[in-house]
C-alpha positions in Angstrom: 0.0 0.0 0.0 1.1 3.6 -0.6 1.8 4.3 3.1 4.3 1.5 3.3 6.5 3.4 0.8 5.6 7.0 1.3 4.6 9.6 3.9 1.2 11.1 4.4 1.0 14.9 4.1 -1.9 17.3 4.6 -2.8 20.4 2.7 -5.7 22.7 1.7 -5.7 23.6 -2.0 -8.6 26.1 -1.9 -7.9 29.0 0.4 -9.2 32.1 -1.5 -6.9 35.0 -0.7 -8.7 38.2 -1.8 -6.8 41.4 -2.5 -8.0 42.6 1.0 -6.1 39.8 2.6 -2.7 40.8 1.3 -2.2 43.2 4.2 -1.8 40.2 6.5 -0.1 37.6 4.2 2.4 36.9 7.0 -0.5 35.8 9.3 -2.0 33.6 6.6 1.3 31.9 5.9 2.2 31.5 9.6 -1.2 29.8 10.2 -0.7 27.5 7.2 2.7 26.5 8.4 1.3 25.7 11.8 -1.7 23.7 10.5 -0.6 22.1 7.2 2.3 20.3 5.5 1.7 21.9 2.1 -0.4 24.8 0.9 -1.3 25.4 -2.8 -2.6 29.0 -2.4 -5.6 30.0 -4.5 -5.4 33.8 -5.1 -8.9 35.1 -5.8 -8.5 37.6 -8.8 -12.0 39.1 -8.7 -13.4 42.4 -7.7 -16.8 42.6 -5.9 -18.7 45.5 -7.2 -22.0 47.1 -6.0 -24.4 47.6 -8.9 -27.1 49.6 -7.3 -27.5 47.3 -4.3 -26.7 44.1 -6.2 -23.2 42.8 -5.6 -21.5 41.2 -8.5 -18.0 39.7 -9.2 -16.0 40.8 -12.1 -14.6 38.6 -14.9 -11.3 38.9 -16.6 -8.0 40.6 -15.9 -7.4 43.8 -13.9 -4.0 45.6 -13.3 -4.4 45.1 -9.6 -4.5 41.3 -10.1 -1.1 41.3 -11.8 0.4 43.2 -8.9 -1.1 40.8 -6.4 0.0 37.8 -8.3 3.6 39.0 -8.3 3.4 39.6 -4.5 2.0 36.1 -4.0 4.7 34.4 -6.1 7.4 36.2 -4.1 5.7 35.1 -0.9 5.5 31.4 -1.9 9.1 31.5 -3.2 10.4 32.9 0.1 8.4 30.6 2.4 9.2 27.2 1.0 11.0 25.0 3.6 11.7 21.5 2.1 11.0 18.9 4.7 8.9 21.3 6.8 6.4 23.3 4.8 5.8 23.6 1.0 3.6 26.1 -0.8 2.7 26.5 -4.4 1.3 29.7 -6.1 -2.1 29.4 -7.6 -5.3 31.3 -8.4 -9.0 30.7 -9.1 -9.5 30.8 -12.9 -11.2 34.1 -13.8 -12.3 33.3 -17.3 -15.7 31.9 -18.3 -16.3 29.8 -15.3 -20.0 30.0 -15.7 -19.8 28.0 -19.0 -16.9 25.6 -18.1 -17.1 25.4 -14.4 -14.8 26.6 -11.6 -11.1 25.6 -11.7 -8.2 26.4 -9.4 -4.8 26.7 -11.2 -1.6 25.8 -9.6 2.1 25.8 -10.7 5.2 23.9 -9.5 7.3 27.1 -9.7 7.0 30.7 -8.9 7.5 32.3 -12.3 4.4 31.4 -14.3 2.1 34.3 -15.3 -1.4 35.0 -14.2 -3.4 33.8 -17.2 -6.8 35.4 -18.1 -7.9 33.0 -20.9 -11.6 33.3 -21.2 -12.1 29.8 -22.7 -11.1 26.5 -20.9 -9.4 25.2 -24.0 -7.1 28.3 -24.1 -6.4 27.9 -20.4 -5.3 24.3 -21.0 -2.9 25.4 -23.7 -1.4 27.9 -21.2 -1.0 25.2 -18.5 0.8 22.8 -21.0 3.4 25.5 -21.5 4.0 26.0 -17.7 3.4 22.5 -16.4 0.4 23.8 -14.5 -2.7 22.0 -13.3 -6.4 23.0 -13.1 -8.5 21.5 -10.4 -12.2 21.5 -10.9 -14.2 22.3 -7.8 -17.8 21.9 -6.8 -18.3 20.2 -10.2 -21.8 19.0 -9.5 -23.6 22.3 -9.8 -25.7 22.9 -12.9 -23.7 22.6 -16.1 -23.2 26.0 -17.8 -23.9 27.5 -14.4 -20.5 26.9 -12.9 -20.8 23.1 -12.9 -18.2 20.9 -14.7 -18.9 20.1 -18.3 -17.3 16.7 -18.6 -17.2 16.8 -22.4 -14.2 19.1 -22.1 -11.5 17.6 -19.8 -7.8 16.9 -19.9 -7.0 14.4 -17.2 -3.3 15.1 -17.2 -4.0 18.8 -16.5 -6.7 17.9 -14.0 -5.3 14.9 -12.2 -7.7 15.2 -9.3 -11.1 16.9 -8.7 -12.2 18.7 -5.5 -15.3 16.7 -4.5 -15.7 18.2 -1.0 -15.6 21.7 0.3 -17.7 24.2 2.3 -20.3 23.6 -0.5 -20.7 19.9 0.4 -19.9 16.8 -1.6 -19.9 16.6 -5.4 -19.3 12.8 -5.4 -22.8 12.1 -6.8 -26.3 11.0 -5.9 -26.3 9.2 -2.5 -23.1 10.7 -1.3 -22.8 11.6 2.4 -22.8 15.4 3.1 -24.5 16.4 -0.2 -23.9 19.6 -2.2 -26.6 21.9 -0.8 -24.9 24.6 1.2 -24.9 27.5 -1.3 -28.6 28.5 -1.7 -27.9 30.7 -4.7 -25.9 28.2 -6.7 -28.4 25.5 -6.1 -28.2 21.8 -5.2 -26.4 18.9 -6.9 -27.1 17.7 -10.4 -25.8 14.2 -11.2 -24.5 15.2 -14.7 -21.8 17.4 -13.2 -20.8 15.1 -10.4 -17.5 13.3 -10.0 -19.4 10.1 -10.7 -20.6 11.4 -14.0 -17.0 12.3 -15.0 -15.8 8.8 -14.0 -18.6 7.3 -16.1 -17.4 9.1 -19.1 -14.1 7.3 -18.8 -11.9 10.0 -17.3 -9.2 9.1 -14.8 -8.9 11.6 -11.9 -8.4 11.4 -8.1 -10.5 13.0 -5.4 -9.5 15.9 -3.2 -11.1 18.0 -0.5 -10.4 21.6 0.4 -12.2 24.5 2.0 -13.1 27.1 -0.5 -12.8 29.6 2.4 -12.7 33.4 1.9 -11.5 34.6 5.3 -7.7 34.5 4.7 -7.4 31.7 7.2 -5.8 28.7 5.5 -8.0 26.0 6.8 -11.4 25.7 8.4 -12.1 22.3 10.1 -15.1 20.6 8.6 -14.8 22.2 5.2 -12.4 19.7 3.6 -8.8 18.7 3.4 -6.4 17.2 0.8 -4.3 14.2 1.8 -1.3 13.3 -0.3 1.1 10.3 -0.2 4.6 11.3 -1.3 8.1 10.0 -0.5 9.3 13.4 0.9 8.0 16.9 1.6 9.4 18.7 -1.4 7.7 20.5 -4.3 8.8 18.0 -6.8 7.8 15.0 -4.8 4.3 16.4 -4.1 3.9 17.5 -7.7 4.7 14.0 -8.9 2.2 12.6 -6.4 -0.4 15.0 -7.7 0.2 13.8 -11.2 -0.2 10.1 -10.1 -3.4 10.8 -8.2 -1.9 9.7 -5.0 -4.3 11.9 -3.1 -7.6 11.6 -1.3 -10.3 13.7 0.3 -11.5 14.2 3.8 -14.3 16.4 5.1 -12.3 17.6 8.1 -10.9 15.0 10.5 -7.5 13.7 9.4 -8.6 10.2 8.7 -5.6 8.1 7.6 -6.6 5.9 4.6 -4.9 3.2 2.6 -6.7 1.6 -0.3 -5.3 -1.1 -2.6 -6.6 -3.5 -5.2 -4.6 -6.5 -6.4 -1.3 -4.7 -5.5 -2.4 -1.4 -7.2 -2.3 1.7 -5.1 -4.8 4.5 -4.9 -5.0 6.4 -8.2 -3.4 3.6 -10.2 -4.4 2.4 -13.7 -3.5 -1.3 -14.1 -4.5 -4.9 -14.9 -5.2 -7.8 -12.6 -6.6 -11.3 -12.7 -10.1 -11.6 -11.1 -11.3 -12.1 -8.5 -9.7 -8.9 -7.2 -8.5 -8.7 -3.6 -9.2 -5.3 -2.2 -7.9 -3.9 1.1 -8.9 -0.8 3.1 -7.1 0.3 6.2 -8.2 3.4 8.1 -7.3 5.3 11.3 -9.8 7.9 12.3 -10.1 10.7 14.9 -13.3 9.2 16.1 -14.8 5.7 16.1 -15.1 4.3 12.5 -18.7 3.5 11.7 -18.6 2.0 8.2 -16.4 1.4 5.2 -18.1 1.5 1.8 -16.7 -0.1 -1.4 -18.0 1.2 -4.8 -17.5 -0.3 -8.2 -18.4 1.8 -11.3 -20.2 4.2 -9.0 -22.3 1.5 -7.4 -22.1 0.5 -3.7 -21.3 -3.2 -3.9 -20.2 -3.9 -0.3 -19.9 -2.3 3.1 -18.4 -3.3 6.5 -19.9 -1.9 9.7 -17.9 -1.3 12.8 -19.5 -0.6 16.2 -18.9 1.7 19.1 -20.2 0.1 22.2 -20.0 2.3 25.3 -20.3 -0.8 27.6 -17.4 -2.6 26.1 -14.6 -2.8 28.7 -11.0 -2.3 27.9 -8.4 -3.2 30.5 -4.9 -3.1 29.1 -3.1 0.2 28.3 -3.9 1.3 24.8 -4.3 4.4 22.6 -7.5 6.4 23.0 -8.7 9.4 21.2 -11.0 12.1 22.8 -12.1 15.5 21.7 -13.4 18.6 23.3 -15.2 21.5 21.6 -15.5 25.0 23.1 -18.0 27.7 22.2 -21.7 27.0 22.5 -23.4 29.8 24.2 -25.2 33.2 23.7 -26.6 33.9 20.3 -25.9 37.3 18.8 -29.5 38.2 17.9 -30.6 37.4 21.5 -27.6 38.8 23.4 -26.5 42.0 21.7 -23.6 42.5 24.0 -22.2 39.0 23.6 -18.6 38.9 22.5 -16.1 36.3 21.3 -15.0 34.1 24.1 -11.3 33.5 24.9 -10.8 30.1 26.4 -7.6 29.6 28.5 -7.5 25.9 28.8 -5.4 23.6 31.0 -5.6 19.8 30.5 -3.8 17.3 32.8 -3.5 13.6 32.1 -3.2 11.4 35.2 -2.1 7.7 35.0 -1.6 8.0 31.3 0.3 9.9 28.6 -0.6 12.5 26.1 0.8 11.4 22.7 -0.4 14.2 20.5 -3.0 16.8 19.6 -5.2 17.3 16.6 -6.4 20.9 15.9 -10.0 21.4 14.9 -9.6 25.1 14.2 -11.2 27.6 11.8 -10.0 31.1 12.6 -6.9 33.1 13.6 -5.9 33.4 17.2 -5.8 29.7 18.3 -2.7 28.6 20.1 -1.1 25.6 21.8 0.8 27.3 24.6 2.6 24.2 25.9 2.5 20.4 25.5 4.1 17.5 27.4 3.3 13.9 28.1 1.3 14.9 31.2 -0.9 17.6 29.6 -1.2 20.8 27.6 -2.3 24.4 27.8 -4.3 26.1 25.0 -5.7 29.5 24.2 -8.7 29.2 21.9 -11.2 31.8 20.7 -14.8 31.0 19.8 -17.1 33.5 18.1 -20.6 34.3 19.2 -22.8 31.3 18.4 -24.2 31.3 14.9 -22.0 34.0 13.4 -19.7 31.8 11.3 -21.8 28.9 10.0 -19.0 27.7 7.5 -18.5 24.2 8.8 -21.5 22.0 8.4 -20.5 20.3 11.7 -20.1 23.2 14.2 -18.5 26.6 14.0 -16.4 26.3 17.2 -12.7 25.3 17.9 -11.9 22.0 19.3 -8.9 19.9 20.3 -8.4 16.2 19.9 -6.3 14.3 22.4 -4.3 11.2 21.4 -3.7 9.3 24.6 -2.0 6.3 26.0 -4.0 5.1 29.0 -6.5 2.8 30.5 -10.1 3.1 31.7 -8.7 4.5 35.0 -6.8 7.3 33.3 -8.1 10.6 34.6 -8.5 13.8 32.6 -8.6 17.1 34.5 -9.6 20.1 32.4 -10.1 23.8 33.3 -11.6 25.8 30.4 -11.7 29.5 31.3 -12.6 28.7 34.9 -15.0 25.9 34.1 -13.6 22.7 35.8 -14.2 19.2 34.4 -12.8 15.9 35.7 -13.5 12.4 34.4 -11.9 9.1 33.7 -11.7 7.5 30.3 -14.2 4.9 31.6 -16.7 7.6 32.6 -16.3 9.3 29.2 -17.4 6.2 27.4 -21.0 7.4 28.0 -20.3 10.9 26.6 -21.0 13.2 24.7 -21.6 15.4 27.6 -21.9 19.2 28.0 -20.5 21.4 30.8 -21.9 24.9 31.1 -20.4 27.9 32.8 -23.5 28.9 34.8 -21.5 31.3 37.1 -20.3 33.4 34.1 -23.8 33.4 32.6 -25.4 34.6 35.8 -22.8 37.3 36.3 -23.2 38.4 32.7 -27.0 38.7 33.1 -26.7 40.6 36.3 -24.1 43.1 35.1 -25.4 43.7 31.6 -29.2 43.8 32.0 -29.8 43.5 35.8 -31.5 40.1 35.5 -31.1 37.5 38.2 -32.5 34.0 38.6 -35.0 35.4 41.2 -36.2 38.2 38.9 -36.7 35.7 36.1 -38.7 33.4 38.4 -40.7 36.4 39.8 -41.6 37.6 36.4 -42.6 34.1 35.2 -39.9 34.2 32.6 -38.1 31.2 31.1 -35.3 30.2 33.5 -33.6 28.3 30.6 -32.3 31.8 29.6 -29.4 31.2 32.0 -28.6 27.9 30.1 -28.8 29.7 26.8 -26.5 32.4 27.9 -23.9 30.1 29.4 -20.8 29.3 27.4 -20.4 25.5 27.0 -17.9 22.8 26.4 -18.8 19.5 24.7 -16.7 16.4 25.6 -16.8 13.4 23.3 -16.3 9.7 24.3 -12.8 8.3 24.6 -12.6 5.8 21.7 -10.3 2.9 21.9 -7.8 2.1 19.2 -9.8 -0.9 18.2 -12.6 1.5 17.4 -10.8 4.3 15.6 -8.8 1.8 13.5 -10.4 -0.5 11.0 -9.3 -3.1 8.4 -11.8 -4.2 5.7 -10.9 -6.8 3.0 -13.1 -7.6 0.0 -13.0 -9.9 -3.0 -14.8 -8.9 -6.2 -15.2 -10.0 -9.8 -16.2 -7.2 -12.2 -19.6 -7.5 -13.8 -18.5 -6.4 -17.3 -15.5 -6.7 -19.6 -13.0 -3.9 -19.9 -11.9 -1.3 -17.4 -13.7 -0.8 -14.1 -13.0 1.7 -11.3 -13.2 1.1 -7.6 -13.1 3.6 -4.7 -14.0 3.6 -1.0 -15.6 5.8 1.6 -14.8 5.8 5.4 -17.5 7.2 7.6 -17.0 8.0 11.3 -19.5 8.1 14.1 -19.4 11.9 14.1 -20.3 12.1 10.5 -16.8 12.9 9.1 -15.9 11.2 5.9 -12.9 10.2 3.8 -13.1 9.4 0.1 -10.2 7.4 -1.6 -9.2 8.2 -5.1 -10.3 5.5 -7.5 -8.2 2.6 -8.8 -8.9 1.6 -12.4 -8.3 -2.0 -13.4 -8.8 -4.1 -16.5 -9.1 -7.9 -16.1 -6.3 -10.2 -17.3 -7.4 -13.4 -18.9 
């Protein structure tokens, strides 16, 4: 499998840097370096103009775009650190994307021009000269209304397709997390989906990335791109992109290996039926199911269960997450502000192995980390003001632990104490609310107390609504966040077939492998 010969690296290939974000490029690159292994940056060369109360994006080139492109290429050139952090210059195509669909253009070097070809065929010619690639994104929108027209495709220039982002999944009909987030652009149409492109005979991998417009390089829950490469260099990553050694996740960094008869993810090959197929996964939460699809049809699935009553005795790895931020809603509490969480976590009779960052905005920090615990400073926005992630808009942290059911976690989140053992957490999710802060807020801001609410026959749950809250998830055992599924299949038709898999966690997070194409040997 790929991971036996290569390393797994994480990136986001769809952070839209607008011209207004160039004043804080240093912050964007610093955050990307903290969160990602590689960052293909997608400059957004559009102006947003007000046409009498109707906002509209421009099309085509502007002098400002050329200046910004030069600045971006200088920034990516200066910030490459082979072995530590790799970035590529790129931009969202600003030609006729309505007709041909949205594409992000990336280059392996920093000296290619910002192209303003109006037609996709002309853009392809430009990319052949500069060794660039064009990644279609949200392809499953209406064709000729920014969906992908699969009659025009160059699979060398588009070695993978972004099938998940803030918009949802463009995999196809029946996919988890469907394409339905953008009300104006409309819901999914099958003719533009990734499955429709595969059915036309094209060979391309799957990627996930955010399509975020805040200047922050990643928003958890909006998509990530995983890439297997032998080393963290531009050339190694670019070669891996060309070979489709990539896959998509919705947010959690699910490690995924997928092979068929000795062929790796993204391969085109031959094999003698019946094909032996192997899927290995490690999640950030309990794995619920692994699906296997052949020629876009679900042909097999393996279910894996999380049983809170299952007892584990020996020391083992556990994963546990905490999310911070539920609380007052802006329309109901006009003075509510962003919440800064100074968090201290201590691990007793166990060891902290690592942390996973479920972040989506500037200002999040790991202040210290050791085998016995960590300190964090996270900031959550007022509830409901940033609904980008389809899961929750609040920062969280994932703990990778070595321990036993008796391992005790002590957590203080901005003065809110929480203590529990891993055994007790098996019956989570649980919510802890900062009632003291809520009561003080109501008293100081609007002179409301619990007694006055009761006397006025008002809803006492207002205190609960006002309280900032932390959600703690169950500690999942390594036998639950890892899974191995093996299948055997004989194709139902002559010629080439394609196979891919989905991994679905208990918390709704998904990974999609890139396909493998195989023709039977006789």
